[in-house]
N, C-alpha and C positions, 0 to 999 in steps of 0.2 A: 504494499499500500504506500503510496506518494505520502511525502510529507503533507502536501496540501489537502488530500484526502483524509489523512489522518486528523488533522486539523479541524476540518469540516465535522468530521465524525464525533470528535470531542465536543466541538460547539453545539452540534445536534443534541447529544445525549445531555449536555447542561440544560438545554432548553426543555427537552421532555422532562427532566427533573424539576425545572421550574414550572412546568404545566402541573406536576404532580403537587406541588405545594403553592398553587396560585392562591393568593390573597393572605398568606401568612405573614406576620410581621417580620420587619426587616428586609423584605424583598424590593429589590430596586424597580423602578418604574420601567427601565429600559428591559429588564428581564421580565418582568410582567407582561409588558407588551409584546416583547418577542414570544413568549410562550402563548399568548391568546391568538396572536397572529399565526402561528403555525398550527394551532387547534383550528382555527377558522378555516384556513386553507385545506388542511387534511379532512376536515368534515366535508366541506364543499365537493372535495375531488371524491370522496367516498359516497356521497349521495347521487353523484353524476357518473360514477363507475370510471372515474379517471378521465372524464371528457372535460379537457381543460377549457374549452370554449364556453362551455356550460357552466363550469364552475367559476370562471371569471364573471360571467353575467350574474351569477347568484351573489357573488360577492360584491359586484358593483365596481369592479375594477377592469383595468384593459387586459385583454390576453397577454400581451407583451409584459405588462406589470407583474401578471400571476406567474409567468415564466420565470421572470426575474427572482421572486419571492421563493418559488421552487428551488431554485438553484442556491439562493442565498442561505435559505435555511436546511438545504440539502434533504428535501422531503422526496421520499420514495413510496411506492406502494406498501412496502414491507414496514418502513418507518410511521408511515401514516396509519396502517392498521394496528402497529404496536401502540401509538398513540392513544387510538380510541379506546383499545383495551384497557390502558391505563387510568382514562378519564371514566370508563364504566365502573371499573372496581373501586373508585373513590367514591 
């Protein structure tokens, strides 16, 4: 795994952890926002069967904006499903 991919994976894991503890005292606004963004995108993608154009419409953002966020947060079908399971468990 390249250094870049390892860094992105670490960032994603931190964001998933942030989603798990959303709303807890001491959490920064930035990490809360990132977690909420990842959750919203993952949920929209799940609802549309990973149809990114429809997910972008659901989120009221541009298609290119959604693609940027997916890459920025390293969201994949596997990580999206993992995140949804984490949220259901809480």
